[in-house]
C-alpha positions in Angstrom: 82.6 105.2 117.5 80.3 102.2 117.7 81.3 99.0 116.0 78.1 99.0 114.0 79.1 101.4 111.2 81.1 101.3 108.0 83.9 103.3 109.6 85.2 99.9 110.9 85.7 98.7 107.3 87.2 102.0 106.2 89.8 101.7 108.9 91.0 98.4 107.4 91.4 99.6 103.8 92.9 103.0 104.4 96.5 101.9 105.2 96.6 99.8 102.0 95.5 102.6 99.7 98.1 105.0 98.2 97.8 108.7 99.1 98.2 109.4 95.4 94.7 108.0 95.0 92.9 109.2 98.2 94.2 112.0 100.3 93.8 112.3 104.1 91.2 115.1 103.6 89.2 112.8 101.3 89.4 109.9 103.8 87.9 112.3 106.4 85.0 112.9 104.0 84.6 109.2 103.4 84.4 108.6 107.2 81.9 111.4 107.5 79.7 109.3 105.2 80.5 105.9 106.7 79.7 106.9 110.2 76.0 107.2 109.2 75.8 103.7 107.5 75.3 100.4 109.3 78.2 98.0 108.4 75.8 95.2 107.7 74.3 97.1 104.8 77.2 96.0 102.5 79.9 93.4 102.0 81.2 95.1 98.9 82.0 98.8 98.5 84.5 101.0 96.6 86.0 104.2 95.6 85.9 106.2 92.3 89.3 107.8 91.7 90.1 110.1 88.8 93.5 109.1 87.2 94.4 112.2 85.1 94.5 114.9 87.8 97.0 115.3 90.6 94.4 115.9 93.3 93.9 112.7 95.3 90.1 112.9 95.4 87.6 110.1 95.4 83.9 109.4 95.6 82.5 106.6 97.8 80.2 103.8 96.7 78.4 101.0 98.5 76.5 98.0 97.2 73.4 96.8 99.1 72.5 93.3 98.0 69.4 91.2 98.2 70.9 88.7 100.7 68.8 88.1 103.8 69.8 90.1 106.8 72.0 92.6 104.9 71.5 95.3 102.3 67.9 95.1 101.2 66.6 94.4 104.7 68.6 97.3 106.2 67.8 99.8 103.5 64.1 99.1 104.2 64.4 99.7 107.9 64.5 103.4 108.7 65.3 102.6 112.3 68.8 101.6 111.2 69.6 105.1 110.1 70.2 108.3 112.2 67.2 110.6 112.3 69.3 113.4 110.7 69.6 111.4 107.5 65.9 110.7 107.3 65.1 114.4 107.4 66.6 114.7 103.9 64.1 114.1 101.0 66.5 112.0 99.0 67.0 109.6 101.9 63.3 109.4 102.4 63.0 108.3 98.8 65.8 105.8 99.0 64.4 104.2 102.1 60.9 104.1 100.6 62.5 102.4 97.6 64.1 99.9 100.0 60.8 99.1 101.7 59.2 98.4 98.3 62.2 96.3 97.4 61.8 94.3 100.6 58.1 93.6 99.9 58.0 90.0 98.6 54.9 90.9 96.6 56.5 93.8 94.7 57.9 93.8 91.2 61.1 95.3 92.7 61.6 92.2 94.9 61.4 90.0 91.8 63.5 92.1 89.5 66.3 93.9 91.5 69.4 92.2 92.8 71.3 95.1 94.3 71.3 98.8 94.9 74.3 101.0 94.7 74.6 104.3 96.7 77.2 106.7 95.3 78.3 109.7 97.4 80.0 112.7 95.7 82.7 114.0 98.1 83.6 117.3 96.4 81.4 119.4 98.7 81.5 120.5 102.3 82.5 117.7 104.6 80.0 118.9 107.3 77.0 118.5 105.0 74.8 115.4 105.4 75.8 112.7 102.9 73.2 112.4 100.1 73.5 109.6 97.6 72.8 109.0 94.0 71.1 105.7 93.5 71.6 102.9 91.0 69.8 99.6 90.9 71.1 96.4 89.3 68.3 94.2 87.9 67.8 91.1 85.9 68.9 91.8 82.4 66.7 94.1 80.4 66.7 93.2 76.7 65.0 94.7 73.7 61.4 93.5 73.6 62.3 91.7 70.3 65.3 89.9 71.6 65.1 86.1 71.9 66.4 86.6 75.5 63.5 88.9 76.5 61.1 87.5 79.1 57.7 87.3 77.3 55.8 86.6 80.6 56.1 90.2 81.9 55.8 93.6 80.3 59.3 94.4 79.1 60.0 97.9 80.5 56.9 99.3 82.3 58.2 98.3 85.8 61.3 100.4 85.3 59.4 103.7 85.1 56.1 102.9 86.8 57.7 101.3 89.9 61.5 101.5 90.3 62.1 105.1 89.1 58.8 106.3 90.4 59.8 105.3 94.0 63.2 106.8 93.7 61.9 110.1 92.3 58.7 110.1 94.4 57.1 111.2 91.1 56.5 109.9 87.6 59.3 110.1 85.1 58.5 112.8 82.6 56.6 111.3 79.6 59.2 112.4 77.1 62.0 111.0 79.1 60.2 107.7 79.5 59.5 107.5 75.8 63.2 108.1 75.0 64.3 105.6 77.6 62.1 102.9 76.1 63.3 103.8 72.6 66.9 103.2 73.8 65.8 99.8 75.2 64.1 98.9 71.9 67.2 99.7 69.8 69.5 97.4 71.8 71.2 94.7 69.7 69.6 91.3 70.4 72.3 90.0 72.8 73.0 93.3 74.6 71.2 94.1 77.8 70.8 96.8 80.5 72.3 95.7 83.8 72.0 98.9 85.8 69.9 102.0 85.9 70.5 105.1 88.0 69.4 108.6 89.0 71.8 111.3 90.0 69.7 112.3 93.1 72.6 113.9 94.9 72.9 116.3 92.0 69.2 117.1 92.0 68.9 115.8 88.4 65.4 114.5 88.0 64.9 114.5 84.3 67.8 112.3 83.2 68.4 108.5 83.7 71.8 106.7 83.6 71.7 103.4 81.7 74.5 100.9 81.8 74.6 98.3 78.9 76.5 95.0 78.8 77.3 92.5 76.1 77.2 95.1 73.3 80.1 94.3 70.9 82.6 97.1 70.3 81.6 97.0 66.6 77.9 97.6 67.5 78.4 100.6 69.8 78.6 103.3 67.0 75.6 101.9 65.1 73.5 101.7 68.4 74.4 105.3 69.4 73.5 106.5 65.9 70.1 104.8 66.1 69.2 106.4 69.4 70.3 109.9 68.3 73.5 110.4 70.2 74.8 113.9 69.0 78.5 113.2 68.6 80.5 111.9 65.5 79.8 108.2 65.3 82.8 107.8 62.9 85.3 109.3 65.3 83.8 107.5 68.3 83.9 104.1 66.5 87.6 104.5 65.7 88.2 105.3 69.4 86.2 102.2 70.5 88.2 100.0 68.1 91.4 101.4 69.7 90.5 100.7 73.3 88.9 97.3 72.4 92.4 96.1 71.4 93.6 96.6 75.0 90.8 95.3 77.2 88.7 92.2 77.7 85.2 93.8 77.9 83.6 97.2 77.4 80.3 98.2 78.9 78.5 101.3 77.7 77.0 104.0 79.9 74.6 106.6 78.5 72.5 109.4 80.0 68.9 109.8 78.7 66.6 112.7 79.1 64.2 113.6 76.3 67.2 113.0 74.2 70.5 111.1 74.5 73.0 113.4 76.2 76.5 114.0 74.7 78.6 112.5 77.6 79.0 108.7 77.6 81.1 106.3 79.5 83.1 103.2 78.5 83.6 100.8 81.4 86.8 98.8 80.7 87.2 95.4 82.3 89.7 92.5 82.8 88.7 89.3 84.6 92.1 89.1 86.4 94.1 91.6 88.5 97.3 93.1 87.2 99.7 90.5 88.7 97.9 87.8 86.6 97.0 89.9 83.6 99.8 91.7 81.7 97.3 93.6 79.5 96.7 95.9 82.5 100.2 97.3 82.0 99.6 97.9 78.2 96.2 99.5 78.9 97.7 101.8 81.5 100.5 102.7 79.1 97.8 103.8 76.6 96.1 105.9 79.2 99.3 107.6 80.2 100.2 108.3 76.5 96.9 110.0 76.1 97.1 112.1 79.3 94.3 110.2 81.0 96.5 108.8 83.8 99.3 110.3 85.8 102.4 108.1 86.6 101.8 108.4 90.4 98.1 107.3 90.0 99.2 104.3 87.9 101.7 103.3 90.6 99.0 103.6 93.3 96.5 101.7 91.3 98.9 98.7 90.7 99.7 98.6 94.4 96.1 98.5 95.5 95.0 94.8 94.9 95.5 92.3 97.7 93.8 90.8 100.7 93.7 91.2 104.5 93.1 88.4 107.0 91.9 88.9 110.5 95.2 87.5 111.9 97.0 90.5 110.2 94.9 93.1 111.9 93.4 91.6 115.1 93.1 94.9 116.9 91.1 96.7 114.2 89.0 93.7 113.0 85.3 94.3 113.4 83.9 92.0 116.1 80.8 91.4 114.0 82.8 89.8 111.3 84.6 87.5 113.7 81.3 86.3 115.1 79.7 85.9 111.7 82.6 83.9 110.3 82.7 81.4 113.1 79.6 79.3 113.4 79.0 76.4 115.7 79.2 74.1 112.7 82.4 75.6 111.4 84.6 77.3 113.9 87.7 77.5 111.8 86.2 80.0 109.3 87.8 83.4 108.8 86.5 86.6 107.2 88.9 87.9 104.6 88.8 91.3 102.9 89.8 91.5 99.2 91.0 94.6 97.4 90.8 94.7 93.7 90.5 97.0 90.7 87.0 96.6 89.6 87.2 98.5 86.3 88.4 101.7 84.6 85.8 104.1 83.1 86.7 106.4 80.3 84.4 109.4 80.0 83.9 110.5 76.4 82.4 113.8 75.1 83.1 116.3 72.3 84.6 113.6 70.1 87.4 112.7 72.4 88.1 111.0 75.8 87.9 113.5 78.6 89.1 111.6 81.7 89.6 108.1 83.1 88.4 107.0 86.5 89.5 103.9 88.4 86.9 102.0 90.5 88.6 100.4 93.4 86.6 97.6 95.2 86.8 96.2 98.7 84.8 93.3 99.9 84.8 90.4 102.3 83.9 86.8 102.4 84.2 84.0 104.8 86.7 81.2 104.0 87.6 78.0 105.7 89.6 74.9 105.0 86.9 73.4 102.8 86.9 76.6 100.7 90.7 76.4 100.3 90.5 72.7 99.4 87.8 73.3 96.9 89.7 76.2 95.4 92.9 74.1 95.1 91.0 71.3 93.4 89.4 73.7 91.0 92.6 75.5 90.0 93.9 72.0 88.9 90.8 71.4 86.7 92.4 71.9 83.3 95.6 70.9 81.5 97.2 73.0 78.7 99.9 71.6 76.5 101.9 73.8 74.1 103.4 72.8 70.7 101.0 70.0 70.4 101.2 69.4 66.7 104.3 69.4 64.5 105.0 72.8 62.8 104.6 71.2 59.3 101.2 69.8 60.2 100.1 73.1 61.8 101.0 75.0 58.6 99.1 72.5 56.4 96.1 72.8 58.7 96.1 76.5 58.4 96.3 76.4 54.6 93.5 73.8 54.6 91.0 76.0 56.6 91.8 79.0 54.5 91.1 77.0 51.3 87.9 75.6 52.9 86.3 79.0 53.8 83.3 78.4 51.5 82.5 75.2 53.3 82.2 76.7 56.8 78.6 76.9 58.1 77.0 78.8 61.1 77.4 76.8 64.3 74.5 74.9 65.8 74.0 73.7 69.4 72.8 70.4 70.7 72.7 66.7 69.8 69.7 67.4 67.6 71.5 70.3 65.8 69.0 72.8 67.0 70.2 76.3 66.0 70.3 78.9 68.8 72.4 81.8 67.4 71.8 84.0 70.4 73.7 81.6 72.6 76.6 80.9 70.2 78.1 82.7 67.3 80.8 81.0 65.2 81.2 78.8 62.1 82.1 75.2 61.7 83.5 72.8 59.1 81.8 69.4 58.9 84.6 67.4 57.2 88.3 67.4 57.9 89.2 63.7 58.0 93.0 64.0 57.7 93.5 66.4 60.5 90.8 64.8 62.7 92.7 61.5 62.6 96.0 63.2 63.4 94.5 65.1 66.4 92.6 62.1 67.7 95.6 59.8 67.5 97.8 62.3 69.5 95.1 62.8 72.1 94.5 59.0 72.6 98.3 58.6 73.2 98.3 60.9 76.2 94.8 60.3 77.8 96.1 58.2 80.7 98.4 61.1 81.7 95.6 63.6 81.3 93.2 61.5 83.4 95.8 61.4 86.1 96.5 65.1 86.2 92.8 66.0 86.4 92.1 63.3 89.0 89.6 61.5 86.7 89.2 57.7 87.0 89.9 55.6 84.0 86.8 54.6 82.0 86.2 52.6 78.9 86.3 55.0 75.9 83.7 54.7 73.2 85.0 57.4 70.8 86.5 60.8 70.3 84.2 63.3 68.6 85.9 66.4 67.0 84.7 69.6 65.4 86.6 72.3 63.5 85.4 75.8 64.5 86.2 79.4 63.4 85.6 82.4 65.7 85.8 85.9 64.1 84.9 89.4 65.1 82.1 89.5 67.7 81.8 85.7 67.9 81.3 84.0 71.3 79.8 81.0 73.1 77.9 81.8 76.2 78.1 79.8 79.5 77.2 76.1 79.1 78.6 72.7 79.8 79.1 69.8 77.4 77.4 67.0 79.2 74.2 68.5 80.6 71.6 66.6 78.6 70.6 62.9 78.6 72.1 62.5 75.1 75.4 64.1 76.0 75.8 62.7 79.6 78.6 60.3 78.5 80.9 63.1 77.4 83.5 63.0 80.2 86.5 65.0 78.9 86.5 68.2 76.7 89.5 69.2 74.6 90.2 72.4 72.6 93.1 72.7 70.2 93.9 76.3 69.2 95.6 77.3 65.9 95.8 80.6 64.0 98.1 82.5 61.8 100.8 84.8 63.2 101.2 87.6 64.0 97.9 87.1 65.8 95.2 89.4 64.4 92.6 89.1 67.1 92.1 89.6 70.8 89.8 88.0 73.2 88.4 84.5 72.6 89.7 83.2 75.9 88.1 80.1 77.4 86.7 80.7 80.8 86.0 77.6 83.0 83.8 78.1 86.0 83.9 76.3 89.3 80.8 74.1 89.1 78.8 72.1 91.7 78.6 68.9 89.7 75.5 67.8 91.6 73.4 70.9 91.0 75.2 72.3 87.9 75.3 75.7 89.7 78.4 77.6 88.8 80.2 80.2 90.8 80.5 83.4 88.8 83.4 84.7 90.9 85.5 81.5 90.8 86.9 80.7 87.4 90.0 80.0 85.3 90.7 82.0 82.1 92.7 80.0 79.5 94.6 81.9 76.9 94.1 80.5 73.4 97.8 80.0 72.7 98.7 79.0 69.2 99.3 75.3 68.7 98.2 74.4 72.2 95.5 72.1 73.5 93.4 72.3 76.7 91.7 69.5 78.5 89.0 69.9 81.2 86.0 67.8 82.5 83.0 68.2 80.3 80.7 68.8 83.2 82.3 72.1 84.1 80.4 75.2 83.0 82.5 77.3 80.6 82.2 80.0 77.9 84.2 81.5 75.0 84.7 85.2 75.5 84.0 87.5 72.6 86.5 87.8 69.8 87.7 91.2 68.6 89.1 90.9 65.1 89.4 94.3 63.5 90.1 93.1 60.0 87.1 90.7 60.1 89.1 88.6 57.5 88.3 84.9 57.8 92.0 84.0 57.6 92.6 86.1 60.8 90.1 84.0 62.8 90.8 82.0 66.0 90.5 78.4 64.8 90.0 75.3 67.0 89.6 71.6 66.7 87.5 70.9 69.7 85.6 67.9 71.0 84.9 65.3 73.6 86.0 61.9 74.9 82.9 59.7 75.2 82.5 57.0 77.8 81.3 53.7 76.6 77.8 52.9 77.8 77.5 50.0 80.2 75.4 47.1 79.1 
């Protein structure tokens, strides 16, 4: 077998995947697909494994990205694929889509970031592999959302260009109308991140739509608006149930001239099981509800890891060895990472029907500079527990409960410009007693904090502190605290967490992204997630991009909120 096909990558992941998840027969089917596909088409692929059945079957997925020399370019070049594939009408449509995507003057080039090809493997292994196709685009918001781009028509490109090229035909008018209605009904902050057609199943009159940043509490109302035929009350109770276990839920719906009954809930954690104990709790739930078998759970938990070239020198694709080692950096090494991407729960007839795990495999080049940068970033915050005396903590909680009427919606910016779509929480303007207590304790330990974070000493002008409450559905999107001229002298950010116990909310973690401090570009796949531990305080450089993940507080009672006293250490301006 030539070293130019995906079979080289499959050979690396196969020994590290439990036979409870993927059988030998299924691996053979995966190889039958992979031998048709150039390996440069993807650096990220995966497997869809049902968890509630004993059969170790799987579907196969690959991601073609818009990076130069890889996915988009290869998908557009029909000479990269065997002639037998291109005799199939679906492949003709997919490669035509690729050529349009590759054209710098096309709307697809501007809008689409990646294309996923999904291969169903439940048929005859000898048949030519035919994919379903999904494209990941820039966010598609409701036309009335503050996030919608007013410079371009909101949705027309989806049907008139993207879906038309994939179908080699216009989307039926009634389907297009229902699709656009579903876009129009999105909550303001929710957006469509992926759209697909089940081409392999010869379904031409239904579109899969995947929705992100829709709060669990909004899902039932949204489905009711668009005419989903199930019981919204039963569904919303189920959503509340699973939202207690997971960090994020994305919603998948199928749209024809109506919304179809089957929907999907994609359940995510930002960390893998060894670093995220909630995986175990979530899998317990799936087992109790007959959605996951014990042997599948064991195989799933054993899957994450990584593989270096030095551990498999005989099987390592020569292309990756050459690509990783450039003249400028000959100590680079390609590393394959295995991870659980997410678990999807399929829901129909007012109950969950099955759960499927999506196992991911990808590679990236790392070198000593990458390792040094990663080590530096992982030391970019300091968290201290039991920061305030218990008696003061209790008085502070009573104070915020008694002050509920004085809390106001949060605002952003030095000029107090409101931008609710970016931030949702409430703040208290005046809390002098507790502000003094916190600031005094912070000032006493600042030299130690500067040392631990590697920050040079600087003359301090002041500490500025806010008191904030986050309740159900609240969040703060990615930002930094020193990105404007007015805020540029904020050097250190601190967040003190307090709430009543037992804790009545989930979520609300602080996520700090690795950030290039010269360009303010942050790396979406490199971050720390800080748990909001009661009576703890976190310090980190104000220049780092960060966000507050959404809160899930089922009671919605103010007293059950996640409270913080948060603020900044300001550097004194030089004369």
